[in-house]
C-alpha angles and dihedrals in degrees: 000000000000122000124252129195116240126215087264087083113122094193094243093142095226090126095051093050090053097047111109093198096042093233094140116089132171110263136181103311095335142038119269133207122219100229092203092060099037113114093194094238095145093225091128093050091049094056103037111111092206100037093242099148110081135166114259 
């Protein structure tokens, strides 16, 4: 399942910089993952300082 970003997101951008398919974009108050592009690599979850990305 694709990852999603929880409300714990602090909008630091670490996840977007790590995404190999560039499916993470800045949204309204937090970053958002396009589930249709997510390849479920977990790179975003590995670099997030607040563990905001989680699998759906």
